[in-house]
C-alpha positions as CSV (number, residue, x, y, z in Angstrom):
1,X,-8.5,-20.7,-26.7
2,X,-4.9,-21.8,-25.8
3,X,-2.6,-19.1,-24.1
4,X,0.5,-19.1,-26.0
5,X,2.7,-17.6,-23.2
6,X,1.9,-20.4,-21.0
7,X,5.2,-22.3,-20.7
8,X,3.8,-25.3,-19.2
9,X,1.2,-25.3,-22.6
10,X,3.6,-27.8,-25.0
11,X,0.4,-27.6,-27.4
12,X,2.0,-24.9,-29.5
13,X,4.6,-27.3,-30.9
14,X,2.3,-30.0,-31.3
15,X,-0.1,-27.6,-32.9
16,X,3.0,-26.1,-35.5
17,X,4.0,-29.9,-36.4
18,X,0.2,-31.1,-36.8
19,X,0.0,-28.3,-39.3
20,X,2.5,-29.3,-40.8
21,X,5.1,-26.0,-40.0
22,X,8.7,-26.5,-39.2
23,X,10.1,-26.4,-35.6
24,X,12.1,-23.3,-36.2
25,X,8.6,-21.4,-36.3
26,X,8.2,-22.2,-32.4
27,X,11.1,-20.2,-32.2
28,X,10.0,-17.5,-34.5
29,X,7.1,-16.8,-32.3
30,X,9.1,-16.8,-29.1
31,X,11.2,-14.1,-30.9
32,X,8.3,-12.1,-31.3
33,X,7.1,-12.3,-28.3
34,X,9.7,-12.0,-25.7
35,X,12.7,-10.1,-28.0
36,X,10.6,-8.1,-30.3
37,X,7.6,-7.3,-28.3
38,X,4.7,-8.1,-30.8
39,X,1.0,-7.9,-29.6
40,X,-0.5,-9.5,-32.0
41,X,0.2,-12.5,-34.5
42,X,-0.1,-10.2,-37.5
43,X,3.2,-8.3,-36.2
44,X,4.9,-12.0,-37.0
45,X,5.7,-10.5,-40.4
46,X,8.3,-13.0,-41.1
47,X,5.6,-16.1,-40.7
48,X,3.1,-16.6,-43.4
49,X,-0.2,-14.9,-43.4
50,X,-2.1,-18.0,-43.6
51,X,-0.1,-19.5,-40.5
52,X,-0.7,-15.9,-38.4
53,X,-4.3,-16.3,-38.9
54,X,-4.5,-20.0,-37.8
55,X,-2.4,-19.1,-35.1
56,X,-4.8,-16.3,-34.4
57,X,-7.9,-18.7,-34.5
58,X,-6.2,-20.9,-32.0
59,X,-4.2,-18.8,-29.6
60,X,-4.3,-16.2,-27.6
61,X,-1.6,-14.1,-26.7
62,X,-3.2,-11.7,-23.7
63,X,-5.6,-13.0,-21.3
64,X,-5.6,-9.4,-19.4
65,X,-7.2,-6.0,-19.7
66,X,-4.9,-3.2,-18.9
67,X,-8.2,-2.1,-16.9
68,X,-5.7,1.1,-15.1
69,X,-2.4,2.5,-16.0
70,X,-0.5,4.9,-13.0
71,X,2.7,6.6,-12.9
72,X,4.6,8.1,-10.4
73,X,6.9,10.8,-10.7
74,X,10.0,9.0,-9.8
75,X,9.2,7.0,-13.1
76,X,7.4,4.1,-11.5
77,X,4.5,2.8,-13.4
78,X,1.9,0.5,-12.1
79,X,-0.5,-2.2,-14.2
80,X,-4.0,-3.3,-12.9
81,X,-4.7,-6.3,-14.9
82,X,-8.3,-7.8,-15.3
83,X,-8.5,-11.1,-15.9
84,X,-11.3,-12.9,-17.9
85,X,-12.9,-14.4,-15.0
86,X,-13.3,-10.9,-13.5
87,X,-10.8,-11.4,-10.8
88,X,-7.5,-8.5,-10.9
89,X,-4.2,-8.2,-9.6
90,X,-1.4,-5.3,-9.7
91,X,2.0,-5.3,-11.4
92,X,4.5,-2.6,-11.0
93,X,7.9,-1.7,-13.5
94,X,10.8,0.5,-11.6
95,X,13.1,2.7,-13.1
96,X,15.8,3.3,-11.3
97,X,19.3,5.1,-13.0
98,X,19.5,2.1,-15.8
99,X,18.2,-0.6,-13.6
100,X,14.7,-1.8,-15.2
101,X,13.0,-3.8,-12.4
102,X,9.6,-5.4,-12.3
103,X,7.6,-6.9,-9.9
104,X,5.1,-9.2,-10.4
105,X,1.8,-11.3,-8.9
106,X,1.5,-14.8,-8.3
107,X,-1.6,-15.1,-6.6
108,X,-5.5,-12.9,-6.7
109,X,-4.9,-11.6,-3.1
110,X,-2.7,-13.5,-0.5
111,X,-3.7,-16.2,2.5
112,X,-0.7,-14.8,4.6
113,X,-2.8,-12.5,6.4
114,X,0.1,-10.1,7.3
115,X,-1.4,-7.4,9.1
116,X,-0.1,-4.0,7.7
117,X,-0.2,-5.3,4.2
118,X,-2.6,-4.6,1.5
119,X,-2.5,-7.2,-0.8
120,X,-4.0,-10.0,1.7
121,X,-7.0,-8.1,2.6
122,X,-10.5,-10.1,1.7
123,X,-7.8,-13.1,1.5
124,X,-6.7,-15.1,-1.7
125,X,-9.1,-16.2,-4.6
126,X,-6.6,-18.4,-6.6
127,X,-3.1,-18.9,-8.1
128,X,-2.2,-17.3,-11.2
129,X,-1.1,-19.7,-14.3
130,X,2.4,-19.6,-15.4
131,X,1.1,-17.9,-18.7
132,X,-0.5,-15.6,-16.4
133,X,2.9,-14.9,-14.6
134,X,4.3,-14.3,-17.8
135,X,1.9,-12.0,-19.4
136,X,2.7,-9.5,-16.6
137,X,6.0,-9.5,-17.6
138,X,5.5,-8.7,-21.2
139,X,2.8,-5.9,-20.4
140,X,5.2,-4.3,-18.2
141,X,8.4,-4.5,-20.7
142,X,5.6,-3.1,-23.9
143,X,6.1,0.1,-21.3
144,X,9.7,0.7,-21.7
145,X,11.0,2.4,-25.4
146,X,12.6,-0.3,-27.8
147,X,16.3,0.8,-26.8
148,X,15.6,-0.4,-23.2
149,X,15.2,-3.6,-21.7
150,X,13.8,-5.8,-18.7
151,X,17.2,-6.0,-16.0
152,X,15.7,-7.4,-12.9
153,X,13.1,-9.5,-11.7
154,X,11.4,-9.1,-8.3
155,X,8.8,-11.9,-7.2
156,X,6.8,-10.2,-4.3
157,X,3.9,-8.9,-5.9
158,X,0.3,-9.8,-4.5
159,X,0.3,-13.5,-3.1
160,X,3.0,-16.0,-1.6
161,X,5.4,-17.2,-4.5
162,X,5.9,-20.2,-2.7
163,X,2.4,-21.2,-2.1
164,X,2.3,-21.5,-6.2
165,X,5.6,-23.0,-7.5
166,X,4.1,-25.1,-9.3
167,X,3.2,-21.8,-11.8
168,X,6.0,-19.8,-10.6
169,X,9.0,-21.7,-11.7
170,X,7.8,-22.8,-15.1
171,X,7.6,-18.6,-15.4
172,X,10.9,-17.9,-14.3
173,X,12.0,-20.3,-16.5
174,X,10.5,-18.3,-19.4
175,X,12.0,-14.9,-18.0
176,X,15.8,-16.4,-17.8
177,X,15.8,-18.6,-20.7
178,X,17.7,-17.2,-24.0
179,X,15.0,-17.4,-25.9
180,X,12.9,-16.0,-23.6
181,X,13.5,-12.8,-21.7
182,X,17.1,-13.3,-21.3
183,X,17.6,-12.1,-17.5
184,X,20.1,-13.7,-15.8
185,X,19.0,-15.9,-13.0
186,X,21.1,-13.7,-10.5
187,X,19.0,-10.8,-11.1
188,X,15.8,-12.7,-10.2
189,X,14.5,-12.7,-6.5
190,X,11.5,-14.8,-5.3
191,X,10.0,-13.4,-1.6
192,X,8.5,-15.1,0.7
193,X,6.9,-14.8,4.1
194,X,8.8,-18.1,5.3
195,X,7.3,-21.3,4.8
196,X,10.1,-23.9,5.4
197,X,8.7,-26.7,3.6
198,X,8.1,-24.8,0.6
199,X,11.7,-23.2,1.0
200,X,13.0,-26.8,1.1
201,X,10.9,-27.9,-1.8
202,X,12.0,-24.9,-3.7
203,X,15.8,-25.4,-2.8
204,X,15.6,-29.2,-4.3
205,X,13.7,-28.2,-7.5
206,X,15.8,-25.2,-8.8
207,X,17.8,-23.1,-6.2
208,X,19.4,-20.7,-8.7
209,X,17.6,-17.3,-7.4
210,X,17.6,-15.2,-4.9
211,X,15.6,-15.8,-1.7
212,X,14.1,-12.8,0.2
213,X,12.8,-14.2,3.3
214,X,10.1,-11.5,5.0
215,X,10.7,-11.4,9.0
216,X,9.1,-8.2,10.3
217,X,9.7,-9.2,14.1
218,X,12.8,-10.5,16.0
219,X,10.5,-12.7,18.1
220,X,7.8,-15.4,17.8
221,X,5.6,-13.3,19.9
222,X,5.6,-9.9,18.0
223,X,5.6,-11.8,14.5
224,X,2.5,-14.2,15.6
225,X,0.8,-10.8,15.4
226,X,2.2,-9.3,12.3
227,X,2.4,-12.2,10.3
228,X,-0.1,-15.0,11.4
229,X,1.4,-17.9,9.2
230,X,4.3,-18.0,11.9
231,X,1.7,-19.4,14.6
232,X,2.2,-22.6,12.4
233,X,6.2,-22.3,11.1
234,X,7.7,-20.4,14.0
235,X,11.2,-18.1,13.3
236,X,13.5,-20.9,14.4
237,X,12.2,-23.3,12.0
238,X,11.8,-20.4,9.1
239,X,15.6,-19.3,9.4
240,X,16.6,-23.1,9.5
241,X,15.0,-23.7,5.8
242,X,16.4,-20.3,5.0
243,X,20.0,-21.7,6.2
244,X,19.3,-24.7,4.3
245,X,18.8,-22.8,0.8
246,X,22.2,-20.8,1.4
247,X,23.8,-23.8,2.0
248,X,22.4,-25.5,-1.5
249,X,22.6,-21.7,-3.6
250,X,25.6,-20.5,-2.6
251,X,23.8,-17.2,-2.6
252,X,23.7,-14.5,-0.1
253,X,20.2,-14.4,1.5
254,X,18.1,-11.2,2.1
255,X,15.8,-10.8,4.8
256,X,13.2,-8.3,4.8
257,X,11.9,-6.0,7.6
258,X,9.1,-3.8,7.4
259,X,9.6,-1.0,9.8
260,X,6.5,0.0,11.9
261,X,6.5,2.8,14.2
262,X,5.6,2.1,17.8
263,X,5.7,-1.7,17.0
264,X,8.8,-3.4,15.6
265,X,11.2,-0.3,15.6
266,X,12.6,0.2,18.8
267,X,16.2,-0.2,20.3
268,X,15.3,-3.5,21.8
269,X,14.2,-4.7,18.8
270,X,17.0,-3.5,16.9
271,X,19.3,-5.2,19.5
272,X,16.8,-9.0,19.3
273,X,17.0,-8.8,15.6
274,X,20.9,-8.5,15.6
275,X,21.3,-11.3,17.7
276,X,18.6,-13.6,15.6
277,X,20.5,-12.7,12.7
278,X,24.4,-12.5,13.8
279,X,26.7,-15.2,11.8
280,X,24.7,-15.2,8.7
281,X,25.6,-14.5,5.5
282,X,22.7,-12.3,4.6
283,X,21.8,-8.5,3.5
284,X,19.2,-7.2,5.9
285,X,17.0,-5.1,3.5
286,X,14.6,-2.5,5.8
287,X,11.6,-1.3,4.3
288,X,10.0,2.3,6.2
289,X,6.1,1.2,6.1
290,X,4.1,2.3,3.4
291,X,0.8,3.6,4.5
292,X,-2.2,1.8,3.2
293,X,-5.7,3.3,3.6
294,X,-7.4,1.9,6.2
295,X,-4.6,0.1,8.5
296,X,-3.6,1.7,11.6
297,X,0.2,1.5,11.3
298,X,2.3,4.2,10.5
299,X,5.7,5.2,9.3
300,X,8.7,5.6,11.5
301,X,10.2,9.0,11.7
302,X,13.6,9.4,9.5
303,X,15.6,9.9,13.4
304,X,14.0,6.2,14.4
305,X,14.9,4.6,10.9
306,X,18.3,6.1,11.7
307,X,18.9,4.8,14.8
308,X,17.7,1.2,14.3
309,X,20.0,1.2,11.1
310,X,22.9,1.8,13.5
311,X,22.4,-0.3,16.0
312,X,22.0,-3.3,13.4
313,X,25.1,-1.8,11.8
314,X,27.0,-1.7,14.8
315,X,26.3,-5.5,15.4
316,X,28.0,-6.1,11.9
317,X,24.6,-6.7,9.8
318,X,25.1,-5.8,6.2
319,X,21.9,-3.3,6.2
320,X,20.0,-1.3,3.6
321,X,17.1,1.1,3.7
322,X,14.9,0.0,0.9
323,X,14.5,3.2,-1.0
324,X,10.9,4.5,-1.6
325,X,9.4,4.0,-5.0
326,X,5.6,4.1,-6.2
327,X,4.3,5.2,-2.7
328,X,2.1,7.7,-4.0
329,X,0.4,5.6,-6.5
330,X,0.0,3.0,-4.1
331,X,2.2,0.5,-5.8
332,X,5.1,0.2,-3.4
333,X,5.9,-2.8,-0.7
334,X,2.5,-3.7,0.9
335,X,0.1,-1.5,-0.8
336,X,-0.6,-3.6,-4.0
337,X,-4.2,-4.1,-4.2
338,X,-6.9,-6.2,-6.3
339,X,-8.5,-2.8,-8.1
340,X,-7.1,0.7,-8.6
341,X,-9.3,2.2,-5.7
342,X,-9.6,-0.8,-3.4
343,X,-10.0,-4.0,-2.2
């Protein structure tokens, strides 16, 4: 059956017209899906019963099964979603004060091969469709009580979003539109390992969203080891593309840097990183490593984290240390996998 959540699927409007239904029925259905959190066509009580039966026969709302749900003491929740083809992804709901943020995946696995990240173990199997990305958003929204709504989206789950732009952008259009989730584009962030050509493509197609570029090293020698795709791109081209995105969008850039004990957290790394980013209107988001079973990396000590931050701030950079959320249920940055207990 057709996936009713797929924003690229215009068959619903045509289907309604072919079945003699007025155009406003499409708006009613979207309101039930995005605002009223309907789980089934039969929940859509202002639609005629025969129409609901017909919709159920021709369209599916859900193409996933919740295979596992886990919750941390800090309020973070993680879902493992199984697709009908046997593949799986994880997505996360984060609670922080009044903020209700979600982290969604864009691929089954990841092809970028970052040496410290669980998501890329085993490579990439396929891109997600736009509908499958939207479905994660609605699955996570349904974890909230009715008086709470999603406030922020970060596209930094499993996969490289810029390697699947043709699905990511239509999904985010549904997230930000008034008849979708209605989340401001200022509260939507796309995270990338840094693909210059794809960053330029994003700037040309839609530069409304915040862009977060993952660096993880202050020089090409170290970054080639930690982020293998850098061998094809290089820091110079990656930063130049980020600068062009800033010029187009006018939004402050975010650079992300996973801090690995004894690898990229030394004072010389901080000084080199400060020199690399000096003069840019950007926020540096420093992420203390979240441990992944089977990988050799360790989290820096609090003292090492403070020393790293102080050097950067003394150089005039805006620095934020990422608060660790969900790490006890393997829901934090770099910990998402394709199953509840491993790859």
